[in-house]
C-alpha positions in Angstrom: -20.2 0.3 4.8 -19.9 -3.1 6.3 -19.7 -1.6 9.8 -19.3 1.8 11.4 -17.8 2.5 14.8 -19.9 4.8 17.0 -16.9 5.9 19.0 -13.6 7.2 17.9 -10.7 4.8 18.5 -7.8 6.4 20.2 -5.0 5.0 18.0 -2.5 7.8 18.8 -2.6 6.8 22.5 -0.6 3.7 21.5 2.0 5.8 19.5 4.9 5.0 21.9 4.1 1.3 22.0 3.8 1.2 18.1 7.2 3.0 17.8 8.8 0.6 20.1 7.4 -2.4 18.4 8.3 -1.1 14.9 11.9 -0.4 16.1 12.3 -3.9 17.5 11.0 -5.5 14.2 13.0 -3.1 12.0 16.3 -3.5 13.9 15.7 -7.3 14.3 15.2 -7.6 10.5 18.4 -5.6 9.8 20.3 -7.8 12.3 19.1 -11.0 10.7 19.9 -9.7 7.2 23.4 -8.8 8.4 24.0 -12.1 10.2 22.0 -14.7 8.2 21.5 -12.8 4.9 18.9 -14.1 2.4 18.6 -17.5 1.0 18.6 -16.4 -2.6 16.9 -18.6 -5.2 18.3 -19.8 -8.5 17.2 -16.5 -10.1 19.8 -14.6 -8.1 22.6 -17.0 -7.4 22.7 -18.7 -10.8 22.9 -22.5 -11.3 20.8 -25.3 -12.7 17.3 -26.3 -11.7 16.1 -29.8 -12.7 12.6 -31.1 -12.2 12.0 -34.9 -12.5 9.0 -37.1 -11.9 8.6 -40.7 -10.6 5.9 -43.3 -10.9 5.5 -43.5 -7.1 6.3 -41.3 -4.1 10.0 -40.4 -4.3 12.4 -41.2 -1.5 14.5 -38.0 -1.1 17.1 -39.7 1.1 17.9 -42.3 -1.6 18.0 -39.5 -4.3 20.5 -37.5 -2.2 22.7 -40.5 -1.6 22.8 -41.3 -5.4 23.6 -37.7 -6.2 26.3 -37.5 -3.5 27.9 -40.7 -4.9 28.0 -39.1 -8.4 29.7 -35.9 -7.2 26.7 -33.8 -6.7 26.9 -33.5 -2.9 25.9 -29.8 -2.9 22.5 -30.5 -4.6 19.4 -29.3 -2.9 16.6 -31.9 -3.3 13.0 -31.3 -2.4 9.5 -32.4 -3.3 7.7 -30.1 -5.8 4.0 -30.1 -5.6 3.4 -33.8 -5.1 5.4 -36.6 -3.5 6.3 -38.1 -6.8 7.7 -34.8 -8.2 11.2 -33.8 -7.2 13.1 -30.5 -7.7 16.9 -30.5 -7.8 19.0 -27.3 -7.5 22.6 -27.3 -8.3 25.2 -24.6 -7.8 26.9 -23.1 -11.0 29.5 -25.2 -12.7 31.5 -23.2 -15.1 33.2 -26.1 -16.8 30.1 -28.1 -17.5 27.3 -27.2 -19.8 23.7 -27.2 -18.5 22.6 -30.0 -20.9 25.5 -32.2 -20.0 24.9 -31.6 -16.3 21.3 -32.5 -16.5 22.2 -35.7 -18.3 24.6 -36.7 -15.6 22.0 -36.0 -12.9 19.4 -38.0 -14.7 21.7 -40.9 -15.1 22.5 -40.8 -11.4 18.9 -40.9 -10.2 17.3 -42.6 -13.2 16.6 -45.9 -11.3 15.4 -45.8 -7.7 12.9 -47.8 -5.6 10.3 -45.2 -6.7 10.7 -46.1 -10.4 12.3 -44.5 -13.4 12.9 -40.8 -13.4 11.4 -38.7 -16.1 12.8 -35.3 -17.0 10.1 -32.6 -16.7 12.1 -29.4 -17.2 15.5 -27.8 -16.8 16.5 -24.2 -16.2 19.9 -22.6 -16.1 20.8 -19.1 -14.9 24.4 -17.8 -15.2 26.1 -16.1 -12.1 26.5 -12.8 -13.9 22.8 -12.8 -14.7 21.9 -13.5 -11.1 24.1 -10.6 -9.9 22.5 -8.3 -12.4 19.0 -9.3 -11.2 20.0 -8.5 -7.6 21.2 -5.0 -8.6 18.2 -4.3 -10.8 15.8 -5.5 -8.1 17.3 -3.4 -5.4 17.4 -0.4 -7.7 13.7 -0.9 -8.6 12.7 -0.7 -4.9 14.9 2.4 -4.4 13.4 4.2 -7.4 9.9 3.3 -6.3 10.5 4.8 -2.8 11.9 8.0 -4.3 9.1 8.4 -6.8 6.6 7.9 -4.0 8.3 10.5 -1.9 8.0 13.0 -4.7 4.4 12.1 -5.5 3.1 12.4 -1.9 5.1 15.6 -1.3 3.3 17.2 -4.3 -0.1 15.8 -3.5 -0.2 16.4 0.2 2.6 17.9 2.3 6.3 17.0 3.0 5.5 15.6 6.5 3.0 13.2 5.0 5.6 12.3 2.3 8.2 11.5 4.9 5.7 9.5 6.9 4.6 7.5 3.9 8.2 6.7 2.8 9.1 5.7 6.4 6.1 3.4 6.5 7.1 1.8 3.1 10.7 1.4 4.1 9.5 -0.2 7.4 7.3 -2.6 5.4 10.0 -3.6 2.9 12.8 -4.2 5.5 10.5 -6.2 7.8 9.1 -8.3 5.0 12.6 -9.1 3.7 13.7 -9.7 7.3 10.9 -12.2 7.7 12.4 -14.2 4.9 15.8 -14.0 6.4 14.7 -15.1 9.9 12.8 -18.1 8.6 15.3 -19.0 5.9 12.7 -19.0 3.1 14.0 -18.8 -0.4 14.0 -15.3 -1.9 13.6 -15.3 -5.7 12.1 -13.1 -8.4 8.5 -13.9 -7.5 9.2 -12.8 -3.9 10.8 -9.6 -5.2 7.7 -9.0 -7.3 5.6 -9.5 -4.1 7.7 -7.0 -2.2 7.1 -4.4 -4.9 3.4 -5.3 -4.8 3.4 -4.7 -1.0 4.8 -1.2 -1.6 1.9 -0.4 -3.8 -0.7 -2.0 -1.5 0.7 -0.2 1.6 0.9 3.2 -0.3 -2.7 2.9 -1.4 -3.8 2.3 2.1 -1.7 5.2 3.4 -3.0 7.6 0.7 -6.6 6.9 1.7 -5.8 7.6 5.4 -3.9 10.8 4.5 -6.7 12.0 2.2 -9.2 11.7 5.1 -6.9 13.4 7.5 -6.5 16.3 5.2 -10.3 16.5 4.6 -11.0 16.5 8.4 -8.3 19.2 9.0 -10.3 21.5 6.7 -13.8 20.4 7.8 -13.6 19.8 11.6 -13.2 22.7 14.1 -10.9 20.8 16.4 -7.5 22.1 17.4 -6.2 18.7 18.7 -4.2 17.2 15.9 -4.1 13.7 17.5 -7.9 13.7 17.8 -8.3 14.6 14.1 -6.0 11.7 13.1 -7.9 9.3 15.4 -11.2 10.4 13.8 -9.8 9.9 10.3 -8.3 6.5 11.1 -11.6 5.4 12.7 -13.6 6.6 9.6 -11.3 4.6 7.2 -11.0 1.5 9.5 -14.0 -0.3 7.9 -12.6 0.3 4.4 -9.1 -0.9 5.5 -10.5 -4.0 7.2 -12.7 -5.1 4.2 -9.8 -4.5 1.7 -7.3 -6.4 3.8 -9.7 -9.4 4.5 -10.7 -9.8 0.9 -7.0 -9.6 -0.2 -6.0 -12.2 2.4 -8.7 -14.6 1.3 -7.3 -14.6 -2.3 -3.8 -14.9 -1.0 -4.7 -17.9 1.2 -6.1 -19.6 -1.8 -2.9 -19.0 -3.7 -0.8 -20.1 -0.7 -2.6 -23.4 -0.2 -3.6 -24.3 -3.8 -1.3 -22.3 -6.0 1.6 -24.7 -6.0 5.2 -24.4 -5.1 6.1 -22.0 -7.9 4.1 -19.1 -6.2 4.4 -20.2 -2.6 7.0 -17.6 -1.8 5.0 -14.9 -3.7 1.9 -15.7 -1.6 3.9 -15.9 1.6 5.5 -12.4 1.0 2.1 -10.8 0.2 0.3 -12.4 3.2 2.9 -11.0 5.6 3.2 -7.8 3.6 -0.5 -7.0 3.7 -0.6 -7.5 7.5 2.5 -5.3 8.1 1.3 -2.8 5.5 -2.1 -2.3 7.2 -0.3 -1.9 10.5 2.1 0.7 9.1 -0.6 2.8 7.5 -2.1 3.3 11.0 0.8 3.2 13.4 3.8 4.3 11.3 2.7 6.7 8.6 0.2 8.6 10.8 2.4 8.6 13.9 5.3 9.9 11.8 3.2 12.8 10.5 2.1 13.6 14.0 5.6 13.5 15.4 6.9 15.7 12.6 4.4 18.4 13.7 1.6 18.3 11.1 -0.9 21.1 11.8 -4.1 22.6 10.4 -2.2 25.5 8.9 -0.2 23.0 6.7 -3.5 21.7 5.3 -5.3 25.0 4.6 -4.5 26.2 1.0 -2.9 29.6 0.8 -5.3 32.4 -0.4 -3.7 34.3 -3.2 -5.0 37.9 -3.5 -5.7 39.2 -7.0 -4.1 42.4 -8.0 -6.5 45.3 -7.4 -8.8 43.3 -5.2 -8.5 45.9 -2.4 -9.6 48.7 -4.6 -13.2 50.1 -4.7 -14.9 48.7 -7.8 -17.0 51.9 -8.1 -13.9 54.1 -8.6 
């Protein structure tokens, strides 16, 4: 191991503080989602995405003015990767075909002080497809949580199962709330990252629960909180190393991966941090508050028929 703590860390002494912090973050995320909602990307809202390139650094103000004068005042214009690449997002227009729309936009911004615009790509998503993707994405997260509840209940114990699902729900809501509060675009790549956060957090939680179950059977200690503290301390080095190595990769994606996966890396960076926290202070605390005990971890001994009879008779 990279390091090993000599003394047991009393994680459970901070249970009330952790519950309070989690409630604030959870309720704050729900409030932000209710008030601000999510800034859905083109994948969910539908519309047209156009990427153009210029010879020199593009002046976004000039491009917005030209689009506004041509009847595209609702266009979202932003740099894409470099200062000479521009991404334009347009709301759905039912009466205009995507190809015709792209031609009108290109004509409007073809000549600027930055040079002549060159079409790089165009994408179109219909509103009905966007709505279907929203529904399917939400359903995917719900099914994942239900399957995890069933899996953990069979492998461990129902209190652990509830604790893990509470932790995962906590992670998902707060991660999505993070995007709502900051107004970061939520698209399919971010949805994929949220599902990845569920898997990452569950893996960490299963490792912790496995050690707790092992220590319940091995250690002769009646204090449940102490057994959980010992288990968390024993798995802390593994959790730290896993989180740090994952964060290093995500930082590389965040800074060097380009705009296409910027939201994906952002969601995973935040999700890894909140997932590591929830494995310690949400899942384990929930199992403790639900009344987990040694008796729940000891397998039931099934007596064989005739085991109480004298074998010599």
